[in-house]
Structures are given as structure tokens and as C-alpha cells.
Biopython code that builds the backbone (N, CA, C, O; Angstrom):
import numpy as np
from Bio.PDB.StructureBuilder import StructureBuilder

atoms = [
    (1, "UNK", "N", (46.318, -37.483, -46.458)),
    (1, "UNK", "CA", (44.631, -37.717, -45.440)),
    (1, "UNK", "C", (44.369, -37.640, -44.430)),
    (1, "UNK", "O", (43.379, -37.032, -44.024)),
    (2, "UNK", "N", (45.385, -38.383, -43.558)),
    (2, "UNK", "CA", (45.635, -38.220, -42.017)),
    (2, "UNK", "C", (46.022, -37.248, -41.800)),
    (2, "UNK", "O", (45.635, -36.908, -40.682)),
    (3, "UNK", "N", (46.694, -36.432, -42.314)),
    (3, "UNK", "CA", (46.561, -34.836, -41.940)),
    (3, "UNK", "C", (45.698, -34.144, -41.950)),
    (3, "UNK", "O", (45.808, -33.102, -41.303)),
    (4, "UNK", "N", (44.204, -34.474, -42.840)),
    (4, "UNK", "CA", (43.595, -33.398, -42.975)),
    (4, "UNK", "C", (42.074, -34.030, -41.824)),
    (4, "UNK", "O", (41.214, -33.235, -41.448)),
    (5, "UNK", "N", (42.049, -35.165, -41.538)),
    (5, "UNK", "CA", (41.316, -35.895, -40.608)),
    (5, "UNK", "C", (41.736, -35.387, -39.305)),
    (5, "UNK", "O", (41.003, -34.859, -38.468)),
    (6, "UNK", "N", (43.287, -35.651, -39.199)),
    (6, "UNK", "CA", (43.663, -35.077, -37.861)),
    (6, "UNK", "C", (43.170, -33.284, -37.671)),
    (6, "UNK", "O", (43.051, -32.778, -36.556)),
    (7, "UNK", "N", (42.958, -32.596, -38.828)),
    (7, "UNK", "CA", (42.533, -31.256, -38.684)),
    (7, "UNK", "C", (41.002, -31.279, -38.552)),
    (7, "UNK", "O", (40.639, -30.493, -37.678)),
    (8, "UNK", "N", (40.437, -31.645, -38.884)),
    (8, "UNK", "CA", (38.965, -32.067, -39.008)),
    (8, "UNK", "C", (38.728, -32.414, -37.841)),
    (8, "UNK", "O", (37.741, -31.953, -37.268)),
    (9, "UNK", "N", (39.778, -33.520, -37.065)),
    (9, "UNK", "CA", (38.822, -33.793, -35.221)),
    (9, "UNK", "C", (39.221, -32.906, -34.410)),
    (9, "UNK", "O", (38.776, -32.923, -33.263)),
    (10, "UNK", "N", (40.114, -31.960, -34.796)),
    (10, "UNK", "CA", (40.189, -30.908, -33.797)),
    (10, "UNK", "C", (39.581, -29.621, -34.274)),
    (10, "UNK", "O", (39.411, -28.762, -33.409)),
    (11, "UNK", "N", (39.281, -29.388, -35.315)),
    (11, "UNK", "CA", (38.021, -28.783, -35.893)),
    (11, "UNK", "C", (36.747, -29.124, -34.766)),
    (11, "UNK", "O", (36.183, -28.327, -34.016)),
    (12, "UNK", "N", (36.482, -30.764, -34.951)),
    (12, "UNK", "CA", (35.452, -30.710, -34.021)),
    (12, "UNK", "C", (35.693, -30.390, -32.560)),
    (12, "UNK", "O", (34.814, -29.820, -31.914)),
    (13, "UNK", "N", (36.805, -30.720, -32.034)),
    (13, "UNK", "CA", (36.835, -30.543, -30.741)),
    (13, "UNK", "C", (36.531, -29.237, -30.353)),
    (13, "UNK", "O", (35.766, -28.967, -29.427)),
    (14, "UNK", "N", (37.306, -28.162, -31.271)),
    (14, "UNK", "CA", (37.059, -26.586, -30.746)),
    (14, "UNK", "C", (35.390, -26.536, -31.038)),
    (14, "UNK", "O", (34.700, -25.804, -30.328)),
    (15, "UNK", "N", (34.975, -27.081, -31.763)),
    (15, "UNK", "CA", (33.441, -26.354, -31.712)),
    (15, "UNK", "C", (33.036, -26.934, -30.465)),
    (15, "UNK", "O", (32.548, -26.223, -29.586)),
    (16, "UNK", "N", (33.193, -28.136, -30.321)),
    (16, "UNK", "CA", (32.202, -29.052, -28.654)),
    (16, "UNK", "C", (32.765, -28.265, -27.395)),
    (16, "UNK", "O", (32.093, -28.084, -26.380)),
    (17, "UNK", "N", (34.255, -27.750, -27.586)),
    (17, "UNK", "CA", (35.191, -26.421, -26.451)),
    (17, "UNK", "C", (34.064, -25.577, -26.536)),
    (17, "UNK", "O", (33.201, -25.446, -25.668)),
    (18, "UNK", "N", (34.124, -24.953, -27.742)),
    (18, "UNK", "CA", (32.809, -23.479, -27.503)),
    (18, "UNK", "C", (31.769, -23.700, -27.400)),
    (18, "UNK", "O", (31.203, -22.812, -26.762)),
    (19, "UNK", "N", (30.894, -24.765, -27.820)),
    (19, "UNK", "CA", (29.717, -25.116, -27.282)),
    (19, "UNK", "C", (29.668, -25.382, -25.721)),
    (19, "UNK", "O", (28.688, -25.105, -25.030)),
    (20, "UNK", "N", (30.526, -25.799, -25.371)),
    (20, "UNK", "CA", (30.436, -26.277, -23.364)),
    (20, "UNK", "C", (30.894, -24.691, -23.239)),
    (20, "UNK", "O", (30.071, -24.019, -22.616)),
    (21, "UNK", "N", (31.551, -24.280, -23.508)),
    (21, "UNK", "CA", (31.585, -22.677, -23.129)),
    (21, "UNK", "C", (30.423, -21.747, -22.968)),
    (21, "UNK", "O", (30.018, -21.354, -21.874)),
    (22, "UNK", "N", (29.885, -21.402, -24.195)),
    (22, "UNK", "CA", (28.523, -20.850, -24.361)),
    (22, "UNK", "C", (27.559, -21.693, -23.312)),
    (22, "UNK", "O", (26.734, -21.097, -22.619)),
    (23, "UNK", "N", (27.720, -23.048, -23.258)),
    (23, "UNK", "CA", (26.629, -22.890, -21.818)),
    (23, "UNK", "C", (26.591, -23.055, -20.955)),
    (23, "UNK", "O", (25.596, -23.141, -20.236)),
    (24, "UNK", "N", (28.116, -23.205, -20.602)),
    (24, "UNK", "CA", (28.687, -22.948, -19.228)),
    (24, "UNK", "C", (28.033, -21.048, -18.981)),
    (24, "UNK", "O", (27.469, -20.668, -17.955)),
    (25, "UNK", "N", (28.226, -20.458, -19.797)),
    (25, "UNK", "CA", (28.437, -19.118, -19.970)),
    (25, "UNK", "C", (26.603, -18.614, -19.729)),
    (25, "UNK", "O", (26.340, -17.514, -19.244)),
    (26, "UNK", "N", (25.609, -19.501, -20.107)),
    (26, "UNK", "CA", (24.009, -18.993, -20.251)),
    (26, "UNK", "C", (24.097, -19.764, -19.069)),
    (26, "UNK", "O", (23.854, -18.748, -18.418)),
    (27, "UNK", "N", (24.220, -20.614, -18.209)),
    (27, "UNK", "CA", (23.929, -20.984, -16.664)),
    (27, "UNK", "C", (24.128, -20.100, -16.031)),
    (27, "UNK", "O", (23.166, -19.547, -15.497)),
    (28, "UNK", "N", (25.520, -19.579, -15.820)),
    (28, "UNK", "CA", (26.029, -18.377, -15.168)),
    (28, "UNK", "C", (24.933, -17.762, -15.869)),
    (28, "UNK", "O", (23.792, -18.126, -15.585)),
    (29, "UNK", "N", (25.141, -16.786, -16.841)),
    (29, "UNK", "CA", (24.067, -15.760, -16.952)),
    (29, "UNK", "C", (22.543, -16.035, -16.471)),
    (29, "UNK", "O", (21.867, -15.082, -16.083)),
    (30, "UNK", "N", (22.168, -16.959, -16.492)),
    (30, "UNK", "CA", (20.752, -17.406, -15.872)),
    (30, "UNK", "C", (20.758, -16.803, -14.213)),
    (30, "UNK", "O", (20.169, -15.838, -13.727)),
    (31, "UNK", "N", (21.803, -17.944, -13.518)),
    (31, "UNK", "CA", (21.841, -17.711, -12.505)),
    (31, "UNK", "C", (22.146, -16.221, -11.879)),
    (31, "UNK", "O", (21.718, -15.706, -10.846)),
    (32, "UNK", "N", (22.794, -15.857, -12.605)),
    (32, "UNK", "CA", (23.277, -14.653, -11.843)),
    (32, "UNK", "C", (21.458, -13.260, -12.154)),
    (32, "UNK", "O", (21.033, -12.425, -11.355)),
    (33, "UNK", "N", (21.010, -13.545, -13.302)),
    (33, "UNK", "CA", (19.995, -12.526, -13.480)),
    (33, "UNK", "C", (18.907, -13.124, -12.369)),
    (33, "UNK", "O", (18.149, -12.369, -11.760)),
    (34, "UNK", "N", (18.917, -14.774, -12.148)),
    (34, "UNK", "CA", (17.989, -14.710, -10.992)),
    (34, "UNK", "C", (18.265, -14.452, -9.528)),
    (34, "UNK", "O", (17.373, -14.220, -8.713)),
    (35, "UNK", "N", (19.455, -14.503, -9.265)),
    (35, "UNK", "CA", (19.965, -13.242, -8.010)),
    (35, "UNK", "C", (19.434, -11.539, -8.726)),
    (35, "UNK", "O", (18.335, -11.114, -8.368)),
    (36, "UNK", "N", (20.056, -10.921, -9.440)),
    (36, "UNK", "CA", (19.706, -10.066, -9.940)),
    (36, "UNK", "C", (17.619, -9.441, -9.528)),
    (36, "UNK", "O", (17.106, -8.347, -9.294)),
    (37, "UNK", "N", (17.144, -10.702, -9.632)),
    (37, "UNK", "CA", (15.392, -10.441, -9.809)),
    (37, "UNK", "C", (15.551, -10.831, -8.580)),
    (37, "UNK", "O", (14.632, -10.065, -8.293)),
    (38, "UNK", "N", (15.950, -11.474, -7.163)),
    (38, "UNK", "CA", (16.056, -11.608, -5.631)),
    (38, "UNK", "C", (16.244, -10.629, -5.306)),
    (38, "UNK", "O", (16.014, -10.703, -4.099)),
    (39, "UNK", "N", (16.587, -9.437, -5.563)),
    (39, "UNK", "CA", (18.120, -8.319, -5.167)),
    (39, "UNK", "C", (16.551, -7.415, -5.481)),
    (39, "UNK", "O", (16.051, -6.767, -4.562)),
    (40, "UNK", "N", (15.931, -7.472, -6.776)),
    (40, "UNK", "CA", (15.317, -6.159, -6.635)),
    (40, "UNK", "C", (13.622, -6.391, -5.617)),
    (40, "UNK", "O", (12.856, -5.555, -5.136)),
    (41, "UNK", "N", (13.593, -7.898, -5.632)),
    (41, "UNK", "CA", (12.457, -8.091, -5.025)),
    (41, "UNK", "C", (12.827, -7.920, -3.358)),
    (41, "UNK", "O", (11.902, -7.549, -2.635)),
    (42, "UNK", "N", (13.751, -8.103, -2.929)),
    (42, "UNK", "CA", (14.090, -7.647, -1.490)),
    (42, "UNK", "C", (14.261, -6.423, -1.085)),
    (42, "UNK", "O", (14.107, -5.990, 0.057)),
    (43, "UNK", "N", (14.731, -5.604, -2.469)),
    (43, "UNK", "CA", (14.689, -4.143, -2.127)),
    (43, "UNK", "C", (13.398, -3.421, -1.775)),
    (43, "UNK", "O", (13.061, -2.593, -0.929)),
    (44, "UNK", "N", (12.630, -4.284, -3.093)),
    (44, "UNK", "CA", (11.326, -3.462, -2.755)),
    (44, "UNK", "C", (10.493, -3.816, -1.412)),
    (44, "UNK", "O", (9.954, -2.851, -0.872)),
    (45, "UNK", "N", (10.313, -5.166, -0.769)),
    (45, "UNK", "CA", (10.385, -5.656, 0.556)),
    (45, "UNK", "C", (11.292, -4.616, 1.478)),
    (45, "UNK", "O", (10.557, -4.175, 2.361)),
    (46, "UNK", "N", (12.276, -4.215, 1.556)),
    (46, "UNK", "CA", (12.728, -3.380, 2.534)),
    (46, "UNK", "C", (11.975, -2.058, 2.635)),
    (46, "UNK", "O", (11.255, -1.718, 3.574)),
    (47, "UNK", "N", (12.308, -1.206, 1.284)),
    (47, "UNK", "CA", (11.037, -0.384, 1.496)),
    (47, "UNK", "C", (9.724, -0.298, 2.143)),
    (47, "UNK", "O", (9.405, 0.450, 3.067)),
    (48, "UNK", "N", (9.092, -1.062, 1.603)),
    (48, "UNK", "CA", (7.584, -1.204, 1.735)),
    (48, "UNK", "C", (7.744, -1.698, 3.610)),
    (48, "UNK", "O", (6.813, -1.434, 4.371)),
    (49, "UNK", "N", (8.579, -2.161, 3.946)),
    (49, "UNK", "CA", (9.056, -2.334, 5.460)),
    (49, "UNK", "C", (9.015, -1.159, 6.100)),
    (49, "UNK", "O", (8.222, -0.823, 6.979)),
    (50, "UNK", "N", (10.116, -0.393, 5.515)),
    (50, "UNK", "CA", (10.581, 1.055, 6.343)),
    (50, "UNK", "C", (9.025, 1.944, 6.586)),
    (50, "UNK", "O", (8.558, 2.532, 7.562)),
    (51, "UNK", "N", (8.423, 1.653, 4.896)),
    (51, "UNK", "CA", (7.252, 2.830, 5.257)),
    (51, "UNK", "C", (6.383, 2.131, 6.529)),
    (51, "UNK", "O", (6.056, 2.683, 7.579)),
    (52, "UNK", "N", (6.114, 0.756, 6.108)),
    (52, "UNK", "CA", (5.158, 0.147, 7.473)),
    (52, "UNK", "C", (5.866, 0.574, 9.151)),
    (52, "UNK", "O", (5.266, 0.949, 10.159)),
    (53, "UNK", "N", (7.284, 0.344, 8.940)),
    (53, "UNK", "CA", (7.697, 1.037, 10.361)),
    (53, "UNK", "C", (7.489, 2.350, 10.862)),
    (53, "UNK", "O", (7.223, 2.607, 12.036)),
    (54, "UNK", "N", (7.601, 3.086, 10.042)),
    (54, "UNK", "CA", (7.361, 4.601, 9.850)),
    (54, "UNK", "C", (5.508, 5.049, 10.629)),
    (54, "UNK", "O", (4.903, 5.639, 11.523)),
    (55, "UNK", "N", (5.413, 4.310, 9.572)),
    (55, "UNK", "CA", (3.607, 4.101, 9.902)),
    (55, "UNK", "C", (3.288, 3.917, 11.380)),
    (55, "UNK", "O", (2.533, 4.718, 11.932)),
    (56, "UNK", "N", (3.892, 2.782, 12.124)),
    (56, "UNK", "CA", (3.711, 2.110, 13.128)),
    (56, "UNK", "C", (4.379, 3.091, 14.310)),
    (56, "UNK", "O", (3.827, 3.415, 15.362)),
    (57, "UNK", "N", (5.642, 3.453, 13.881)),
    (57, "UNK", "CA", (5.860, 4.758, 14.819)),
    (57, "UNK", "C", (5.363, 5.818, 15.013)),
    (57, "UNK", "O", (5.450, 6.401, 16.094)),
    (58, "UNK", "N", (4.727, 6.282, 13.967)),
    (58, "UNK", "CA", (3.939, 7.581, 13.856)),
    (58, "UNK", "C", (2.297, 7.085, 14.665)),
    (58, "UNK", "O", (1.755, 7.956, 15.346)),
    (59, "UNK", "N", (1.733, 5.968, 14.566)),
    (59, "UNK", "CA", (0.744, 5.821, 15.526)),
    (59, "UNK", "C", (1.205, 5.040, 16.969)),
    (59, "UNK", "O", (0.314, 5.050, 17.818)),
    (60, "UNK", "N", (2.369, 4.418, 17.334)),
    (60, "UNK", "CA", (2.692, 4.435, 18.477)),
    (60, "UNK", "C", (3.255, 5.795, 19.523)),
    (60, "UNK", "O", (3.680, 5.838, 20.678)),
    (61, "UNK", "N", (3.013, 6.810, 18.477)),
    (61, "UNK", "CA", (3.584, 8.283, 19.266)),
    (61, "UNK", "C", (1.983, 9.104, 19.341)),
    (61, "UNK", "O", (1.898, 10.276, 19.706)),
    (62, "UNK", "N", (0.894, 8.359, 18.976)),
    (62, "UNK", "CA", (-0.437, 8.892, 19.180)),
    (62, "UNK", "C", (-1.162, 8.266, 20.278)),
    (62, "UNK", "O", (-2.105, 8.570, 21.008)),
    (63, "UNK", "N", (-0.127, 6.972, 20.079)),
    (63, "UNK", "CA", (-1.173, 6.382, 21.425)),
    (63, "UNK", "C", (-0.512, 6.582, 22.427)),
    (63, "UNK", "O", (-1.238, 6.492, 23.417)),
    (64, "UNK", "N", (0.945, 6.909, 22.782)),
    (64, "UNK", "CA", (1.719, 7.643, 23.625)),
    (64, "UNK", "C", (1.194, 8.891, 24.341)),
    (64, "UNK", "O", (1.186, 9.134, 25.547)),
    (65, "UNK", "N", (0.841, 9.482, 23.511)),
    (65, "UNK", "CA", (-0.033, 10.735, 23.882)),
    (65, "UNK", "C", (-1.282, 10.588, 24.040)),
    (65, "UNK", "O", (-1.920, 11.531, 24.506)),
    (66, "UNK", "N", (-1.780, 9.662, 23.775)),
    (66, "UNK", "CA", (-3.590, 9.296, 24.447)),
    (66, "UNK", "C", (-3.365, 8.741, 25.694)),
    (66, "UNK", "O", (-3.971, 9.191, 26.667)),
    (67, "UNK", "N", (-2.715, 7.986, 25.785)),
    (67, "UNK", "CA", (-2.491, 7.386, 27.611)),
    (67, "UNK", "C", (-1.608, 8.196, 28.032)),
    (67, "UNK", "O", (-1.027, 7.666, 28.979)),
    (68, "UNK", "N", (-1.131, 9.410, 27.772)),
    (68, "UNK", "CA", (-0.340, 10.311, 28.770)),
    (68, "UNK", "C", (-1.569, 11.242, 28.962)),
    (68, "UNK", "O", (-1.713, 11.733, 30.082)),
    (69, "UNK", "N", (-2.324, 11.490, 28.148)),
    (69, "UNK", "CA", (-3.669, 12.558, 28.393)),
    (69, "UNK", "C", (-4.720, 11.311, 29.202)),
    (69, "UNK", "O", (-5.224, 11.771, 30.226)),
    (70, "UNK", "N", (-4.941, 10.496, 29.038)),
    (70, "UNK", "CA", (-5.385, 9.637, 29.900)),
    (70, "UNK", "C", (-5.077, 9.157, 31.594)),
    (70, "UNK", "O", (-5.868, 8.608, 32.361)),
    (71, "UNK", "N", (-4.058, 9.455, 31.778)),
    (71, "UNK", "CA", (-3.316, 9.422, 33.161)),
    (71, "UNK", "C", (-3.863, 10.670, 34.094)),
    (71, "UNK", "O", (-3.648, 10.842, 35.293)),
    (72, "UNK", "N", (-4.488, 11.333, 33.362)),
    (72, "UNK", "CA", (-5.041, 13.013, 34.062)),
    (72, "UNK", "C", (-6.494, 12.891, 34.046)),
    (72, "UNK", "O", (-7.071, 12.386, 33.083)),
    (73, "UNK", "N", (-7.433, 13.561, 35.609)),
    (73, "UNK", "CA", (-8.301, 13.208, 35.482)),
    (73, "UNK", "C", (-8.782, 14.270, 34.283)),
    (73, "UNK", "O", (-9.598, 13.938, 33.423)),
    (74, "UNK", "N", (-8.359, 15.173, 34.326)),
    (74, "UNK", "CA", (-9.034, 16.273, 32.696)),
    (74, "UNK", "C", (-9.290, 15.361, 31.548)),
    (74, "UNK", "O", (-10.288, 15.136, 30.864)),
    (75, "UNK", "N", (-7.836, 14.820, 31.557)),
    (75, "UNK", "CA", (-7.624, 13.562, 29.819)),
    (75, "UNK", "C", (-8.783, 12.681, 30.152)),
    (75, "UNK", "O", (-9.578, 12.562, 29.219)),
    (76, "UNK", "N", (-9.139, 11.907, 31.460)),
    (76, "UNK", "CA", (-10.273, 10.743, 31.711)),
    (76, "UNK", "C", (-11.744, 11.652, 31.303)),
    (76, "UNK", "O", (-12.437, 11.304, 30.347)),
    (77, "UNK", "N", (-12.057, 12.712, 32.071)),
    (77, "UNK", "CA", (-13.281, 13.194, 31.717)),
    (77, "UNK", "C", (-13.236, 13.796, 30.772)),
    (77, "UNK", "O", (-14.394, 14.213, 30.757)),
    (78, "UNK", "N", (-12.570, 14.381, 29.522)),
    (78, "UNK", "CA", (-12.908, 14.558, 28.732)),
    (78, "UNK", "C", (-12.950, 13.821, 27.541)),
    (78, "UNK", "O", (-13.233, 14.259, 26.426)),
    (79, "UNK", "N", (-12.532, 12.220, 27.969)),
    (79, "UNK", "CA", (-12.694, 11.275, 26.742)),
    (79, "UNK", "C", (-14.318, 10.760, 27.404)),
    (79, "UNK", "O", (-15.128, 10.422, 26.541)),
    (80, "UNK", "N", (-14.689, 10.710, 28.565)),
    (80, "UNK", "CA", (-16.231, 10.266, 29.096)),
    (80, "UNK", "C", (-16.823, 10.846, 28.852)),
    (80, "UNK", "O", (-17.946, 10.591, 29.288)),
    (81, "UNK", "N", (-16.703, 12.215, 27.915)),
    (81, "UNK", "CA", (-17.845, 13.218, 27.971)),
    (81, "UNK", "C", (-17.913, 12.923, 26.313)),
    (81, "UNK", "O", (-18.920, 12.570, 25.698)),
    (82, "UNK", "N", (-16.682, 13.143, 25.801)),
    (82, "UNK", "CA", (-16.571, 12.466, 23.748)),
    (82, "UNK", "C", (-17.196, 11.436, 23.767)),
    (82, "UNK", "O", (-17.900, 11.324, 22.762)),
    (83, "UNK", "N", (-17.307, 10.175, 24.829)),
    (83, "UNK", "CA", (-17.916, 8.961, 24.219)),
    (83, "UNK", "C", (-18.983, 8.980, 24.594)),
    (83, "UNK", "O", (-19.784, 8.787, 23.679)),
    (84, "UNK", "N", (-19.525, 9.159, 25.762)),
    (84, "UNK", "CA", (-20.907, 8.961, 26.150)),
    (84, "UNK", "C", (-21.625, 10.231, 26.843)),
    (84, "UNK", "O", (-21.074, 10.972, 27.658)),
    (85, "UNK", "N", (-22.980, 10.354, 26.365)),
    (85, "UNK", "CA", (-24.117, 11.495, 26.632)),
    (85, "UNK", "C", (-24.176, 11.805, 28.279)),
    (85, "UNK", "O", (-25.266, 11.654, 28.831)),
    (86, "UNK", "N", (-23.001, 12.245, 29.085)),
    (86, "UNK", "CA", (-22.830, 12.233, 30.564)),
    (86, "UNK", "C", (-23.064, 13.621, 30.738)),
    (86, "UNK", "O", (-22.899, 14.400, 29.799)),
    (87, "UNK", "N", (-23.495, 14.059, 32.048)),
    (87, "UNK", "CA", (-22.911, 15.405, 32.766)),
    (87, "UNK", "C", (-22.668, 15.508, 34.539)),
    (87, "UNK", "O", (-23.307, 14.837, 35.349)),
    (88, "UNK", "N", (-22.003, 16.129, 34.755)),
    (88, "UNK", "CA", (-21.908, 16.054, 35.900)),
    (88, "UNK", "C", (-23.060, 17.015, 37.000)),
    (88, "UNK", "O", (-23.720, 18.002, 36.675)),
    (89, "UNK", "N", (-23.006, 16.337, 38.334)),
    (89, "UNK", "CA", (-23.824, 17.384, 39.298)),
    (89, "UNK", "C", (-23.997, 18.407, 39.008)),
    (89, "UNK", "O", (-23.021, 19.148, 38.892)),
    (90, "UNK", "N", (-25.518, 18.973, 38.727)),
    (90, "UNK", "CA", (-25.382, 20.221, 38.370)),
    (90, "UNK", "C", (-25.260, 21.119, 37.327)),
    (90, "UNK", "O", (-25.274, 22.338, 37.497)),
    (91, "UNK", "N", (-25.086, 20.331, 35.776)),
    (91, "UNK", "CA", (-24.955, 20.874, 34.885)),
    (91, "UNK", "C", (-25.759, 20.192, 33.944)),
    (91, "UNK", "O", (-25.725, 18.962, 33.913)),
    (92, "UNK", "N", (-26.659, 20.995, 32.980)),
    (92, "UNK", "CA", (-27.499, 20.466, 31.999)),
    (92, "UNK", "C", (-27.020, 20.490, 30.735)),
    (92, "UNK", "O", (-26.079, 21.267, 30.572)),
    (93, "UNK", "N", (-27.380, 19.877, 29.788)),
    (93, "UNK", "CA", (-27.028, 19.207, 28.378)),
    (93, "UNK", "C", (-28.025, 20.237, 27.330)),
    (93, "UNK", "O", (-29.230, 20.136, 27.101)),
    (94, "UNK", "N", (-27.299, 20.971, 26.948)),
    (94, "UNK", "CA", (-27.868, 21.706, 25.469)),
    (94, "UNK", "C", (-27.800, 21.122, 24.576)),
    (94, "UNK", "O", (-26.713, 20.717, 24.164)),
    (95, "UNK", "N", (-28.861, 20.895, 24.009)),
    (95, "UNK", "CA", (-28.737, 20.312, 22.287)),
    (95, "UNK", "C", (-28.983, 21.271, 21.436)),
    (95, "UNK", "O", (-30.090, 21.750, 21.680)),
    (96, "UNK", "N", (-28.438, 21.806, 20.498)),
    (96, "UNK", "CA", (-28.145, 22.794, 19.346)),
    (96, "UNK", "C", (-28.577, 21.854, 18.200)),
    (96, "UNK", "O", (-27.931, 20.838, 17.942)),
    (97, "UNK", "N", (-29.528, 22.163, 17.614)),
    (97, "UNK", "CA", (-30.499, 21.692, 16.634)),
    (97, "UNK", "C", (-30.747, 22.506, 15.708)),
    (97, "UNK", "O", (-31.270, 23.558, 16.077)),
    (98, "UNK", "N", (-30.476, 22.337, 14.216)),
    (98, "UNK", "CA", (-31.264, 23.416, 13.465)),
    (98, "UNK", "C", (-31.999, 22.917, 12.781)),
    (98, "UNK", "O", (-32.177, 21.751, 12.430)),
    (99, "UNK", "N", (-32.730, 24.373, 12.451)),
    (99, "UNK", "CA", (-34.125, 24.063, 11.612)),
    (99, "UNK", "C", (-33.587, 23.342, 10.131)),
    (99, "UNK", "O", (-32.594, 23.583, 9.443)),
    (100, "UNK", "N", (-34.573, 22.466, 9.987)),
    (100, "UNK", "CA", (-34.031, 22.044, 8.534)),
    (100, "UNK", "C", (-35.463, 23.344, 7.240)),
    (100, "UNK", "O", (-36.591, 23.615, 7.652)),
    (101, "UNK", "N", (-35.123, 23.664, 6.347)),
    (101, "UNK", "CA", (-35.832, 24.396, 5.497)),
    (101, "UNK", "C", (-36.695, 24.196, 4.790)),
    (101, "UNK", "O", (-36.336, 23.742, 3.703)),
    (102, "UNK", "N", (-37.939, 24.365, 4.944)),
    (102, "UNK", "CA", (-38.909, 24.028, 4.756)),
    (102, "UNK", "C", (-38.923, 23.922, 3.393)),
    (102, "UNK", "O", (-38.569, 25.007, 2.932)),
    (103, "UNK", "N", (-39.329, 22.590, 1.935)),
    (103, "UNK", "CA", (-39.178, 23.151, 1.139)),
    (103, "UNK", "C", (-40.434, 23.945, 0.132)),
    (103, "UNK", "O", (-41.625, 23.655, 0.249)),
    (104, "UNK", "N", (-40.034, 24.738, -0.622)),
    (104, "UNK", "CA", (-41.212, 25.545, -1.766)),
    (104, "UNK", "C", (-41.278, 24.858, -2.708)),
    (104, "UNK", "O", (-40.362, 24.337, -3.345)),
    (105, "UNK", "N", (-42.918, 24.787, -2.937)),
    (105, "UNK", "CA", (-43.838, 24.381, -3.866)),
    (105, "UNK", "C", (-43.961, 25.505, -4.708)),
    (105, "UNK", "O", (-44.238, 26.645, -4.336)),
    (106, "UNK", "N", (-43.770, 25.178, -5.715)),
    (106, "UNK", "CA", (-44.038, 25.817, -7.327)),
    (106, "UNK", "C", (-45.243, 25.193, -7.931)),
    (106, "UNK", "O", (-45.428, 23.978, -7.996)),
    (107, "UNK", "N", (-46.008, 26.065, -8.345)),
    (107, "UNK", "CA", (-47.031, 25.426, -9.275)),
    (107, "UNK", "C", (-47.024, 25.950, -10.883)),
    (107, "UNK", "O", (-46.892, 27.134, -11.192)),
    (108, "UNK", "N", (-47.228, 24.610, -12.054)),
    (108, "UNK", "CA", (-46.751, 24.585, -13.129)),
    (108, "UNK", "C", (-47.945, 24.968, -13.839)),
    (108, "UNK", "O", (-49.097, 24.800, -13.439)),
    (109, "UNK", "N", (-47.579, 25.496, -14.929)),
    (109, "UNK", "CA", (-49.326, 25.209, -15.715)),
    (109, "UNK", "C", (-48.918, 24.844, -17.091)),
    (109, "UNK", "O", (-49.740, 24.634, -17.983)),
    (110, "UNK", "N", (-47.471, 24.761, -17.270)),
    (110, "UNK", "CA", (-47.248, 24.115, -18.635)),
    (110, "UNK", "C", (-47.512, 22.410, -18.664)),
    (110, "UNK", "O", (-47.457, 21.770, -17.614)),
    (111, "UNK", "N", (-47.732, 21.913, -19.659)),
    (111, "UNK", "CA", (-47.949, 20.332, -19.979)),
    (111, "UNK", "C", (-46.564, 20.138, -19.833)),
    (111, "UNK", "O", (-45.671, 20.969, -20.000)),
    (112, "UNK", "N", (-46.418, 18.231, -19.302)),
    (112, "UNK", "CA", (-44.799, 17.581, -19.396)),
    (112, "UNK", "C", (-45.188, 17.737, -21.370)),
    (112, "UNK", "O", (-46.293, 17.718, -21.912)),
    (113, "UNK", "N", (-44.034, 17.859, -21.903)),
    (113, "UNK", "CA", (-43.337, 17.358, -23.215)),
    (113, "UNK", "C", (-44.141, 16.382, -24.104)),
    (113, "UNK", "O", (-44.429, 16.495, -25.296)),
    (114, "UNK", "N", (-44.509, 15.132, -22.991)),
    (114, "UNK", "CA", (-45.292, 13.781, -23.517)),
    (114, "UNK", "C", (-46.417, 13.985, -23.902)),
    (114, "UNK", "O", (-46.897, 13.445, -24.898)),
    (115, "UNK", "N", (-47.199, 15.058, -22.933)),
    (115, "UNK", "CA", (-48.554, 14.934, -22.992)),
    (115, "UNK", "C", (-49.089, 16.616, -24.431)),
    (115, "UNK", "O", (-50.140, 17.235, -24.596)),
    (116, "UNK", "N", (-48.035, 16.682, -24.946)),
    (116, "UNK", "CA", (-47.890, 17.878, -25.569)),
    (116, "UNK", "C", (-49.172, 17.603, -27.567)),
    (116, "UNK", "O", (-49.617, 18.428, -28.364)),
    (117, "UNK", "N", (-49.237, 16.151, -27.506)),
    (117, "UNK", "CA", (-49.268, 15.626, -28.990)),
    (117, "UNK", "C", (-50.592, 15.061, -28.592)),
    (117, "UNK", "O", (-51.262, 14.426, -29.406)),
]
sb = StructureBuilder()
sb.init_structure("model")
sb.init_model(0)
sb.init_chain("A")
sb.init_seg("    ")
for serial, (resi, resn, name, xyz) in enumerate(atoms, 1):
    if name == "N":
        sb.init_residue(resn, " ", resi, " ")
    sb.init_atom(name, np.array(xyz, "f"), 0.0, 1.0, " ", f" {name:<3s}", serial, name[0])
structure = sb.get_structure()
């Protein structure tokens, strides 16, 4: 019987070691999954940052063009004329206003459907 008890103790020890290995595996698996998720978030943030950076670069180029244009007298004059209703001496302002079409009225002789009865 002593040999049977020893064998049984060895089995329990093997099960405990196996259980400990499974627990360690699950802890490592969870840590790995957490790192994977953080990596995916970082990749998404990197892509959105790159898109924003491209938009900012495009806006910077537009603003640089505007600044370069405003450094000339013609650009300043053009900007003033676009933003304010002003003219130079000797010029006249001409406003083109389209005539709105007059609505045509038609006389109806039939009664509405609710007055038929």
C-alpha cells in the first residue's frame, strides 16, 4: 500500500504542476493579448496623426501662397476689393441685379375635393 500512496501523491503533484503551468500560460496569454490591443490602438493613432499632418501641411502651403500674394501691391488690392465694397478714385461700382420673374396666377374654376359633397 505504501507504493500506491506514493503513486497517488506523485499524481497529485503532477496535477498541481500542470495546473500551475496552465495558470502561468493564461497569465502570459492575457499579457500578450493586452500588448496586441495596445499595438493596434497605437497603429490607428499613428495613421490618424499622419492624415492630420498631411492636412496641416496642405493648409500651410495654402497659407504660404496667400502670404506671398499679400506681399505684392496687386494681392493687397485684390484682397481689399474682395472683402470690402471700395473703389479707387475715378472708378464706379456697377451692380448687376437679376430681375425676379413675376409669379403668374391662374384662375381655377373647379371646387376643391372637400367641397364636392
